[in-house]
C-alpha positions in Angstrom: 0.0 0.0 0.0 1.5 3.3 -1.3 4.9 1.5 -1.3 5.0 1.4 2.6 6.5 -1.7 4.2 3.8 -3.8 5.7 5.8 -4.2 8.9 5.8 -0.4 9.4 2.0 -0.3 8.9 1.5 -3.2 11.4 3.7 -1.3 13.9 1.8 2.0 13.6 -1.5 0.2 14.0 -0.3 -1.1 17.3 1.0 2.3 18.3 -2.4 3.9 17.6 -4.2 1.1 19.5 -1.9 1.5 22.4 -2.4 5.3 22.3 -6.2 5.0 22.3 -6.1 2.4 25.1 -4.1 4.3 27.6 -5.8 7.6 26.6 -9.0 5.9 27.7 -7.3 4.9 30.9 -6.2 8.4 31.5 -9.8 9.7 31.5 -11.2 6.7 33.4 -8.8 7.1 36.3 -8.8 11.0 36.1 -5.1 11.2 36.2 -4.2 14.9 37.1 -2.3 15.8 33.9 -3.0 18.4 31.3 -3.5 17.4 27.7 -0.2 18.9 26.7 1.7 16.7 29.2 -0.1 13.6 28.0 0.4 14.3 24.3 4.0 15.3 24.8 4.9 12.2 26.7 3.1 10.0 24.2 4.8 11.7 21.2 8.3 11.5 22.8 7.7 7.9 23.8 6.7 6.8 20.3 9.4 8.7 18.5 12.0 7.3 21.0 10.8 3.7 20.3 10.9 4.2 16.5 14.3 5.8 16.4 16.2 4.0 19.2 14.6 0.6 19.4 13.5 0.3 15.8 10.3 -1.6 16.7 9.1 -1.4 13.1 12.0 -3.5 11.8 11.2 -6.6 13.8 10.5 -9.8 11.8 7.2 -10.8 13.4 6.9 -14.0 11.5 10.3 -15.2 12.9 9.8 -13.9 16.4 10.3 -16.3 19.3 9.8 -16.2 23.0 13.4 -15.0 23.2 12.5 -12.0 21.1 9.5 -11.1 23.3 11.7 -11.4 26.5 14.5 -9.2 25.0 12.1 -6.5 23.9 10.4 -6.5 27.3 13.7 -6.1 29.1 14.7 -3.3 26.7 11.5 -1.3 27.5 11.8 -1.9 31.2 15.4 -0.6 31.2 14.3 2.4 29.1 11.5 3.1 31.6 13.9 3.0 34.6 16.3 5.4 32.7 13.7 8.1 31.9 11.5 7.7 35.0 13.7 10.1 37.1 12.7 12.9 34.7 9.2 12.7 36.0 8.4 13.1 39.7 5.4 12.6 41.9 3.4 9.5 42.4 0.9 10.4 39.7 3.5 11.0 37.1 5.2 7.7 37.9 1.9 5.9 37.8 1.2 7.6 34.5 4.6 6.5 33.1 4.2 3.0 34.4 0.7 2.8 32.9 2.0 4.1 29.6 4.9 1.6 29.6 2.7 -1.4 30.5 0.1 -0.7 27.8 2.7 -0.2 25.2 4.7 -3.3 26.2 1.5 -5.4 26.3 0.3 -4.1 22.9 3.6 -4.7 21.1 4.4 -8.1 22.6 0.9 -9.5 22.6 0.3 -8.5 19.0 3.7 -9.9 18.0 2.9 -13.2 19.7 -0.6 -13.5 18.1 0.8 -12.6 14.7 3.5 -15.2 15.1 1.1 -17.8 16.3 -1.4 -17.3 13.4 1.4 -17.3 10.8 3.3 -20.3 12.1 0.5 -22.5 13.5 0.8 -26.0 12.0 -1.7 -27.1 9.4 -0.5 -30.8 9.7 -3.1 -33.1 11.2 -1.8 -34.7 14.5 -2.4 -38.4 14.0 0.3 -39.8 16.3 1.4 -39.3 19.9 4.9 -39.1 21.3 6.8 -38.5 24.5 10.1 -36.7 24.8 12.5 -38.0 27.5 14.5 -35.1 28.6 13.2 -31.6 29.4 16.4 -29.8 28.8 17.5 -27.6 25.9 17.6 -30.5 23.4 14.1 -31.7 24.5 12.6 -28.2 24.1 14.2 -27.8 20.7 12.8 -31.1 19.6 9.3 -30.1 20.8 9.5 -27.0 18.8 10.6 -28.9 15.7 7.9 -31.5 16.0 5.1 -28.9 16.0 5.2 -29.0 12.2 4.9 -32.9 12.1 2.1 -35.4 12.5 3.3 -36.1 16.1 1.6 -34.5 19.1 3.9 -34.2 22.1 1.9 -35.5 25.0 4.5 -35.4 27.8 8.0 -34.6 28.7 9.8 -37.0 31.0 12.7 -36.0 33.1 14.8 -37.5 36.0 15.2 -34.1 37.7 12.6 -34.0 40.5 12.6 -30.2 40.5 11.2 -30.3 37.0 8.5 -32.9 37.5 4.9 -31.7 37.8 5.9 -28.5 35.9 5.1 -27.7 32.3 6.7 -26.5 29.1 4.4 -24.8 26.7 1.5 -26.4 28.6 3.0 -29.9 28.2 3.3 -31.7 31.5 6.8 -32.9 32.7 6.4 -36.3 34.4 8.7 -38.7 36.2 9.3 -42.1 34.7 7.0 -43.8 37.2 4.2 -41.3 36.5 4.6 -42.0 32.8 4.2 -45.7 33.4 1.0 -45.1 35.4 -0.5 -42.9 32.7 0.4 -45.3 29.8 -0.5 -48.5 31.7 -3.2 -49.5 29.3 -2.0 -47.5 26.3 0.8 -47.5 23.8 2.2 -44.3 22.2 3.8 -44.2 18.8 7.2 -42.7 19.6 9.6 -42.1 22.5 12.5 -39.7 21.8 15.4 -39.9 24.3 16.6 -36.3 24.1 19.6 -36.4 26.3 22.8 -36.1 24.3 25.0 -36.7 27.4 23.1 -39.7 28.7 25.1 -42.8 29.5 24.5 -46.1 27.6 23.6 -47.7 31.0 20.8 -45.1 31.4 19.5 -45.7 27.9 19.3 -49.4 28.7 17.4 -48.7 31.8 14.9 -46.5 30.0 14.4 -49.1 27.3 13.9 -51.9 29.7 11.5 -49.9 32.0 9.3 -48.0 29.5 10.3 -49.2 26.0 7.4 -51.6 25.8 5.0 -48.6 26.0 6.1 -47.3 22.6 5.9 -48.6 19.0 9.2 -46.8 18.2 12.2 -45.5 20.2 14.6 -42.9 18.8 17.6 -41.2 20.3 19.8 -38.2 19.8 23.4 -38.8 19.0 26.1 -38.2 21.6 27.4 -34.7 22.4 30.5 -35.5 20.2 28.3 -36.5 17.2 25.4 -34.0 17.4 25.4 -31.2 14.9 24.1 -28.1 16.7 23.6 -26.1 13.6 21.1 -28.6 12.2 17.6 -29.6 13.2 17.8 -32.1 16.0 14.8 -34.0 14.6 16.8 -34.8 11.4 19.6 -36.3 13.5 17.5 -38.7 15.5 18.4 -42.3 15.0 16.5 -45.5 15.9 17.7 -47.0 19.1 19.9 -50.0 18.2 21.1 -53.1 19.9 24.5 -51.4 20.0 23.0 -48.7 22.2 21.6 -51.3 24.5 24.7 -53.5 24.8 27.4 -50.8 24.7 29.3 -50.1 27.9 31.6 -47.1 28.0 34.5 -47.8 30.3 34.7 -45.2 33.1 38.5 -45.4 33.4 39.4 -44.6 29.8 42.6 -42.6 30.0 42.7 -40.6 26.8 45.7 -38.6 27.9 47.7 -41.8 28.4 46.7 -43.0 24.9 47.6 -39.6 23.4 51.0 -39.7 25.0 51.5 -43.2 23.6 50.5 -42.4 20.0 51.3 -38.7 19.4 54.0 -38.0 17.0 54.8 -41.7 16.4 55.1 -43.7 13.2 52.5 -46.4 13.6 52.1 -49.5 11.4 48.7 -51.3 11.5 48.4 -54.7 9.9 44.9 -55.7 8.8 44.2 -52.0 8.7 41.1 -52.5 6.5 39.3 -54.9 8.8 36.8 -54.0 11.5 39.3 -53.7 14.3 42.2 -52.5 12.2 40.2 -49.7 10.6 39.0 -48.4 13.9 42.5 -48.6 15.4 43.6 -46.5 12.3 40.9 -43.9 13.1 41.9 -43.7 16.7 45.6 -43.3 15.9 44.8 -40.4 13.6 42.6 -38.9 16.3 45.5 -39.2 18.8 47.9 -37.4 16.4 50.1 -40.1 15.1 52.9 -38.6 13.0 52.5 -41.2 10.2 50.1 -44.1 9.7 51.3 -47.1 7.7 48.1 -49.1 6.8 49.0 -52.6 5.7 46.3 -55.0 4.3 46.1 -57.6 1.6 42.5 -56.7 0.7 42.6 -54.0 -2.0 39.0 -52.8 -1.4 39.3 -52.6 2.4 42.6 -50.8 2.2 41.1 -48.3 -0.3 38.1 -47.7 1.9 40.0 -46.8 5.1 42.6 -44.8 3.1 39.9 -42.7 1.4 38.1 -42.2 4.8 41.2 -41.0 6.6 42.3 -39.0 3.6 45.5 -37.2 4.7 49.1 -37.2 3.5 50.4 -38.8 6.6 48.3 -42.0 5.8 50.3 -44.5 3.6 48.5 -47.5 2.2 50.6 -50.7 1.8 48.9 -53.6 0.0 50.7 -56.7 1.3 50.1 -59.9 3.1 51.8 -60.5 6.4 52.7 -64.0 5.2 55.3 -62.6 2.8 58.3 -62.0 5.0 60.4 -60.3 2.3 57.7 -57.8 1.3 56.9 -56.9 4.9 60.6 -56.4 5.7 60.9 -53.9 2.9 58.0 -52.0 4.5 59.9 -52.0 7.8 63.1 -50.8 6.2 61.3 -48.0 4.3 59.0 -46.5 7.0 60.8 -47.4 10.2 57.7 -47.8 12.4 57.9 -47.1 16.1 54.7 -48.9 17.1 53.1 -51.9 15.4 49.5 -52.9 16.1 49.0 -56.4 14.6 45.3 -56.8 13.8 45.7 -59.0 10.7 44.2 -62.4 11.2 41.5 -64.8 10.0 38.9 -64.7 12.8 35.8 -66.5 11.5 35.6 -69.8 13.4 33.7 -72.0 10.9 35.8 -70.7 7.9 39.1 -71.4 9.6 37.8 -74.9 10.5 37.3 -75.5 6.8 40.6 -73.9 5.9 43.1 -75.1 8.6 46.3 -74.6 6.5 45.4 -71.0 5.6 44.4 -70.3 9.2 47.8 -71.5 10.5 49.7 -69.8 7.7 48.0 -66.4 8.1 47.5 -66.3 11.9 50.6 -68.0 13.2 53.2 -67.4 10.5 51.9 -63.9 9.7 52.2 -62.9 13.4 55.6 -64.5 13.8 56.9 -62.6 10.8 55.7 -59.3 12.2 57.1 -60.0 15.7 60.5 -61.1 14.3 60.8 -58.1 12.1 59.8 -55.8 15.0 62.6 -57.2 17.1 65.1 -57.1 14.3 64.3 -53.4 13.5 64.0 -52.4 17.2 60.4 -51.3 17.1 59.5 -49.7 20.4 56.2 -51.5 20.9 54.4 -54.4 19.3 50.7 -55.0 20.1 49.1 -58.3 19.2 45.3 -58.3 19.0 44.1 -61.6 20.5 40.7 -63.1 21.3 38.7 -64.7 24.1 38.6 -67.8 21.9 42.3 -68.4 22.7 41.3 -69.4 26.2 40.9 -73.2 26.5 40.2 -73.2 22.7 37.8 -75.6 21.1 38.5 -74.5 17.5 41.5 -74.0 15.2 41.2 -70.2 15.1 41.3 -69.9 18.8 44.3 -72.3 19.0 46.3 -70.4 16.4 45.7 -67.2 18.4 46.8 -68.9 21.6 50.1 -70.0 19.9 50.6 -66.3 18.8 50.2 -65.3 22.5 52.7 -67.9 23.6 55.2 -66.7 21.0 54.7 -63.0 22.0 55.2 -63.9 25.7 58.3 -66.0 25.3 60.4 -64.7 22.4 63.6 -62.8 23.2 62.4 -59.3 22.4 65.5 -57.3 23.1 64.5 -53.6 23.0 61.0 -54.2 21.7 58.1 -54.4 24.2 55.7 -57.0 23.0 52.2 -57.2 24.5 49.0 -59.0 23.6 45.4 -57.7 24.2 42.6 -60.2 24.5 38.9 -59.4 24.2 35.6 -60.9 23.1 33.2 -60.1 20.2 32.8 -56.5 19.0 29.4 -55.3 18.0 28.9 -54.9 14.3 32.2 -56.3 13.1 32.3 -58.0 9.7 31.1 -61.6 10.0 29.7 -61.1 13.5 26.2 -62.1 14.6 24.6 -58.7 14.6 24.9 -57.8 10.9 23.7 -61.4 10.2 20.6 -60.9 12.3 19.9 -57.5 10.8 20.0 -59.0 7.3 17.7 -61.9 8.4 15.2 -59.4 9.9 15.3 -57.3 6.7 14.5 -60.5 4.7 11.5 -61.3 6.9 13.2 -63.9 9.0 13.7 -66.4 10.5 16.6 -65.5 12.7 18.9 -68.5 13.2 20.5 -69.0 16.6 22.8 -72.0 17.1 21.7 -72.9 20.6 19.2 -71.6 23.2 21.9 -71.3 25.9 24.8 -69.9 23.9 26.4 -66.7 25.3 29.0 -64.2 24.1 30.8 -61.1 25.4 30.2 -57.9 23.5 31.8 -54.5 23.3 31.6 -51.6 20.8 34.5 -51.5 18.3 35.6 -47.9 19.3 35.5 -48.8 23.0 37.5 -52.0 22.4 40.1 -50.2 20.3 40.6 -47.4 22.7 41.2 -49.9 25.5 43.6 -51.8 23.3 45.7 -48.6 22.9 45.4 -47.9 26.6 46.6 -51.4 27.6 49.4 -51.1 25.1 50.5 -47.8 26.6 51.0 -49.4 30.1 52.6 -52.6 28.8 56.3 -53.3 29.6 56.6 -56.4 27.5 55.5 -60.0 27.9 51.9 -59.2 29.2 48.6 -60.6 27.9 46.1 -57.9 28.8 42.4 -58.8 29.2 39.7 -56.3 28.6 36.7 -56.3 30.9 33.8 -57.2 28.6 31.1 -56.9 31.3 28.5 -59.7 31.6 28.0 -62.3 28.8 24.9 -61.9 26.7 22.6 -64.7 25.7 22.4 -64.7 21.9 18.7 -65.6 21.9 18.0 -62.6 24.1 20.0 -60.5 21.7 17.9 -61.8 18.8 14.7 -61.0 20.7 15.8 -57.4 21.4 16.7 -56.9 17.7 13.2 -58.2 16.6 11.5 -55.8 19.1 13.6 -52.9 17.9 12.8 -53.7 14.3 9.1 -53.2 15.0 8.3 -56.6 13.4 6.3 -59.0 15.6 6.2 -61.9 13.1 9.9 -62.7 12.9 10.6 -66.2 14.3 13.7 -67.6 15.9 15.0 -71.0 14.8 17.8 -73.0 16.5 20.2 -74.6 14.0 22.8 -76.3 16.3 26.4 -75.4 17.2 28.8 -75.1 14.3 32.2 -76.8 14.0 34.6 -75.5 16.6 31.9 -73.5 18.4 31.3 -73.6 22.2 28.4 -72.4 24.3 30.4 -70.1 26.6 33.5 -68.0 25.8 36.0 -67.3 28.6 38.3 -64.3 29.0 40.3 -65.4 32.1 42.4 -68.5 32.4 42.4 -68.7 36.2 41.9 -66.6 39.3 45.6 -65.6 39.6 45.3 -63.0 36.9 46.4 -59.6 38.1 44.6 -56.2 38.1 46.2 -53.1 36.6 45.7 -49.4 37.6 42.5 -49.6 35.4 39.5 -51.7 36.3 38.7 -52.3 32.7 42.1 -54.0 32.1 43.6 -57.1 33.7 46.8 -59.1 33.1 46.8 -62.8 32.5 49.3 -65.0 34.3 52.3 -65.7 32.0 52.7 -69.1 30.4 56.3 -70.1 30.0 57.2 -72.0 26.8 60.8 -72.6 25.8 61.2 -70.5 22.7 63.4 -72.9 20.7 61.0 -75.7 21.3 58.1 -73.4 20.3 59.9 -72.5 17.0 60.5 -76.2 16.3 56.9 -77.0 17.0 55.7 -74.3 14.7 58.0 -75.5 11.9 56.8 -79.0 12.3 53.2 -77.8 12.3 53.7 -76.3 8.9 54.8 -79.6 7.3 53.0 -82.3 9.3 49.9 -84.0 7.9 47.8 -84.1 11.1 47.6 -80.4 11.9 44.9 -80.9 14.7 47.1 -83.4 16.6 50.1 -81.0 16.5 48.0 -78.1 17.6 46.9 -80.1 20.6 50.6 -80.8 21.4 51.5 -77.1 21.4 48.3 -76.1 23.2 47.4 -79.0 25.5 44.1 -77.3 26.7 42.8 -77.4 23.0 39.8 -79.7 22.9 38.6 -79.8 19.3 34.9 -79.7 18.7 34.6 -80.6 15.0 
């Protein structure tokens, strides 16, 4: 209209309404002021607002509660500043009245304008609860206003917040939520606590998860992108979230001191463990990373991911002593983390010679070269399956442990780190179950009573580096894996989380070399370290010359299983 900005027109409409309203109040209460005083004050007040506070320039459609609060504070401060220029109780009352009317008019009109313009036109067909009434929860509630979800409640563990409201939405305790939803199931629960522990996530899932069709969670503080909508970053709660256990005694400073400015060679760098070790070494500022792997594709993936000049890919197999020695000569590593191994139990059972060649000879080659070239630290990645092994894979890893403990290491500190299954590694049970669920089932479990230890890959790898940093040579470190998990319970959790109620579980029998229960400790004489998450196994002496002769004989003998049992007497083969 006449080329005038609509915002200016809106503003002046409010100014006039405010003027009329408090003019009416002036006559109703018979305030003892002359017309010239009233008109003069109004005129000065309006001009001051326009020129100083630029009320007309506000974006009403984008206004938030923060805008309203800030404007109110500005006007109150302004009132306090110019109030001394007027004296007498009537004049102060007049000024306060004028301020209150103007403040009410501008803010109330802004809020109504904002509400009408921004009110959602989406039909609310689903109901949800936000667990966490902090900043993240409030931001999510605001974002979900434009969705089909109606936020019914907030839930928070802070007692001081319970029974209060946010935008007229009640904040409940967990117990109150269970009471209210006793005979009802809501569509979505969002856990909006980026700093929440995995233990607390498990508790929430176990106690109220059955009340919801779907559960989603915000990423951790390290992962969350503050500049983006939180609702777009929500992820489905996963079995990894429920089983993960973040060690409380993780010493990141110790790890950084161990890795920083060192040349680190990682064998099997493209595998599940090797690739995460590579990421961690980059994170902790390794001077140079030599990534060695015989898989072209895996090596390419991790090299592209890390993508920096200090990362050097080397496509080799640890079984070729000459090639690996050339790598040692060329790059002069200070730390070696040996993750290269065949780890899949049934596959190694079917390929015994390859398992022996890769696992035993590959490890022996790397240890011998580390000693020859005076590498500072050699770290062998071992497995819980090396304890009283029932399969070839576990037995080959036990022989590697024996060699690492008993070889004459000279200036090289050689340590082994033993742990159980890691969640989501290639060939592990969780990716297999996910695939079976996606295909409509059934999920195949070997035995109703089979159990395994689990740990997240990043957690396991950080503890590996921490254990290596405190090793002096000859130790076998054992990571605390928590309580063992029944695989059938794991399968049931994954079915529940998938939202599919028609997936069946079938038992198919133990596979060759597989046992019901894995063990991490050999006996009760294992020692504690300064960290509760890391223990040290009792050393097992084995005369090194005899061990070398036994390994050489193992390579050429016909009955590999018999010879493996001679080297590792506790090996009871379950074919």
